[in-house]
N, C-alpha and C positions, 0 to 999 in steps of 0.2 A: 504492498497500499504506502510504503513512503517512497518508492521509486518512482510512482504512477505519479502521485504529488509534485516530488520535485520535477518529473517531466513536465508536467502541467504547467508547472510555473514557468518553469524553462522557455517555453512554447509561448506564455501570455507575455511575457519579458520582451520577446525577440518580435513578439508581433506588437508591442507599444513600440520600438525602436523604432520598427518599422513606418509605424503610422506616424512617429513623431518626426525622423526625419526627412520624410515624404509630403508633408503637410506642407500647404502655403506659407507663406511668410507673416500674411496678416495676419493668420491664426494666431501669431506670437507677438503681435502688436496688440493682442485684448490678453495674453495671458504670459506668465511669470516660464521664464526656462534658468535653466543653470546657465554659467558664462565660463568663457574660456578667453584667454588674454596672453599676447602673445608680443614680446620688445620686439622694435624696429628701430631702424636708422634711416634717416628722410636726408637727402642732400640739399644744403641751407644754399640758395641761391643769393644769399649775400654774403654772406664769407668763403662760399667756396667749400667751406667742410661739411660737416654731417650734425645732425640732431637726433637726439636719442627721444624714444616717445615709446609707445603700448597703444596695439590695438586691442578691444573689447568687443565681445560677438558674443551671440545667443549657440548654448551648446547644450545637448538634450545630458549630456552628463550630470552627475547631483551636485548642487551648490557646493562648494568647501571655500576655506579661507585659506590664503597664501600668503606667507610673511615675507617682504620685499622691504628690506632697510628699516624703518620705524612704522612701515605703512602694514596693516592688516585687510588684505585685499578679497574682496567676497567673489573669488575667481579663480579658477583652475589653468596653472601655465598648458599651453598651447592643448587644450582641453577640443574634441573635433566639432567643429563649426555646425546648426545646420543649416543646409543649402537653401537657397533662395537669395532675390535681390532683396536685400532692407537699404531703409533710408540710413544716414550716413550723419554723426554730430562730429563736427572737429571742436574739441575744447581746450582754450589756451588761458594759461595760466598768468598769476599777478607778479607783479616785480619783484625779482629773488625768489621766485616759486619752483615747485618742482613739476613734472609729466605726472606725477602721484599724487598732486596737492586735491583734487577733484577725484577720485577715484571711487567715492560711492557714488556719485551722480554718472560716475562712467557706466558704472556694474549693475546701477541702477534702469537706465538708459537699456543698457544691453540686453538684462534681464526681461525687457519688455519688447523684443524685436530689434533693436536698434544696433548698428556697428558702431561702437564710437572709437576715434582717434586722438589721442594726445602726444604734446611735444613738449619738448623743453628748448623755451627758447635760447639762442645762444646771445653772449655777455649781458643777459636780464633772467638768471635763474639764480638756484640756491647757491649753487659753487662760482658763481661769477656776477658781477653787477657794474662791470665796467665799463659797457654802453649808455647807461643810466642817460637820459637825456640827448644822446645822440641819434643820428638822423639809422645807424644799424640797428637802433630800438625800435625807436618812434615810427619809422618809417618801415624798417624789417618786416616786424612783427606782422603784419596782415600778406605779406610776400611769402611768408615761411606757414601761414596757418594755407595759403592756396598751393605753395608746394609739397607740401605735405597731403590735400585732396590730390592731386597730377599723381605722387609717387602712389598711392593706394589705387587708382582706378588704371593705371601702367600696370600695378604688380601681379602676375598671372593668381598669386594666392587670395589675393582681396577682391579683385575688381568681379568678381562673378557673385561675389557678395553683395556690392555694396549697389543699388539704383541710383546710378550718375543724375537722375532729374529730381532727386531726394535730397540733397543734402543742408545740413542746418550747421550753427557754429553758437557753441556758449564760452564767453570766457568772464573772471572775474578782476576785477580792479585795472592792473595795465591791462591785462586777458580781455576787459570789458570793455574797453578802449578800442582793442583790437577787432574787436567783432562788431562794433560800430562802422571802422572802416570795412570792413570787410561788405558788410551791406549798403556803401555808398557814403557815409560820414566823411569830410575834409574838415581836417585839423588846422590851424592858426596857430603855429607856432609863440607867433611874437606873443600870444596873450599867457605863455606863461611869465616872462618879463613884465607884463599889465599886471598879473597877478600879484607877484612877489613884491611889484613895489605899493600895489594896494595892502599886502596882506605879508611885510615880511617876518610876521610872526607865526606863520603856519611851517614850523620845521620840517613837516611831512615831503613839503612842494619846495621849499625855499630855502631847506638848507644846507644845499652844495649849491647855492649862489653863486658865492664867494668863490668857490672852487670853478665854476664854469668862466667868470670871470677873469680868474687868472689865464685858464687854457685862454679863451678868447684874447688875449692882451700877449699871450705867449707867440699866437697867431696875425697879429697885429691888426686884431680884429677888436671892435666893441662886442658887448652882450648881444645888441641887437643882429648886429651883423653875422653874429654865430647862427644867431636862432633863423635869419635868412637864409642863410646856407644850408641848414635842418630844413628849411619849406623848399629852397630850392631841389631838395633831393626826393621832392616825394613819388615820383615818376621812376626816380634812378634802376630800380631796381623792376621795372615792371609797375601795374596798375595795382592799386592796394584795394581796390573794390572786386570781387572776385563775383560775377554774373551768374556762376553753380551756384551759391551757398543762397537758398531762399529764404532765408529765416534767421534770428540772432537773439538769443536769449543772455543779457548783459547785465553780470551781479556788479554792482558796487563800480560803475566805471568810473576812470580818471576822463572826465569829460567836462575839463573846465577849457579847455584848447579850442572848443566847436563853438561859433559864434552862430547866430541864426541861419545866414545862410550854408553854414559847412554841414547844421543837423539837419536841414530841409534837404539838404542833398541824399540822405538816408530815404531808399525808395521800397524797403521789405519790411515784412512785419519785426516789430523790436517787442520782446517780454522785457521790463525794466525792473529790478529787483536792488535794492538798496538798504540799509541801517539807518534808523533814524538819528543814534547816537555815534557815529565815525567818526574818531578823530584823527583818521590817517586822509582820507577825502572828503574833507566836509561836505554833507548834502547840501543846504543850499548853493553851493559853488558849483556843485557836479552834478551829482543823479537829478536835484530837483532845480537843477538849473535848465537842464537841457529836457530834462521830461517834457514842456508845452511846446519846444521846441519840435521834438520828432512827429511827423504828418501821419505816419504809418504806427505810431504804437498801437500793440494789439494789447496790453494790460500793464499793471505795475502794482508794484505792493512793497510795503516797508516793513522790514521786523523793526517792531518795537526794543528801547532800550538797549538794541545792540551794538557793537561796535564792528570795524572792518574785518576782522579777522572772523568772524560767525561763518562766510562764506566758504573758509577751506572745509574738508571733511573733518567730522568728528576725530577727534585725537587718541591713536590709542597711546596705554600706557608709555611705552618707551619714548614717544612722539613731546608726550607729556613732559617726559622729565628733558628730552633733550633741548625743547624750544618754548618753555611755560608761556611767555606772552602769546603767541599765536594759539595759543592750545587753551588758553582761559577766558571765559565771557564774563560779563557785567552780572551781578545776582539775579537771579528773575530769568535769564535766557539761558534756554535749554537748549545748546547745539544739535543734538540729538533729535528733540523734536522741529525745530528750526529746518533741518535738513531735510526731513521727512515730508515737508510742506512742498521746501523748494524742488526736491527731487519731484514730486506730483506734479506739482505747477509746471515742471519745465518737459516734463512727458506728457501731458492736456497740450501745450503750445505745440511741441515739436508734433504731435500725433496728429494737431488739428490742420499745420503749416506745409508739412510730409506730408499728407497725405496723399493716397495711389490714386491716382486718377478714375475717374468712374468709367468704365465698360459702357 
């Protein structure tokens, strides 16, 4: 009897797997699955080098937790992918961030039928912030997002898993800024100088102003001329807007550099998220400044009492010990609950904006 039951169970399991892998991808947009992930390297057209990143994707393999450095990732390395073309979302991290800084959003979307790619922006990551405020970062970031999309669509391993007509972008802080450029926003870098003249006490934005002045002087320039040079480089590596990207989910974006015309150039849906007590990117000068200027704004939500770092994935014990400043939230803010809402809102937004065309 035990052999018969085992045989029956084996057949049932095989049938379940067969049905799972042959089901259309639309099924997984409505239900959850396991998640696989794979480390990638992407050519950087700005530096000529490569950028590390990850691809997350739906898998029939059961859910598990994988430790990568200080991160606990709800995905299995190289788990088999569920076949079929799925929408793609690329996530851009913030200044000094990491390609795993938003791993919970990546795995959540992947478990609901998306392919998600992350990348680590050169010279603006946890290992190296030497490009802060320079064209290689302020202009290069959206170009690097586009390069990531192109790399995946050209890669035999990934191209059949991605619907090239259903691509979105998400980003936080400098990554939020990046996401806005990708959907059409045009920055005016002179606004940095204007802002710091008006708000020299804002150390988060203006703390390196003297350093930039000294750098400009070494090159025989004023700070205004230096920023004009960054502006001139806006198309140096190609367009910053990418028509393949249909929607942007922008979290606490650095947006003080956008004037009315620059924000009005956004021509695709944007969901804007920010925190009310952000001390890094003051809401009145950033998210609240740009909110009324985005003609295609599809939604906006503010996290009460929260500071800037609430948008980073809830920290593991190891990361909390390593970086308590970015892992600790103000009293009354539960980052786990906040992220449950953020992830659900991102899923709803991208499901709607990257929906498969009706036949």
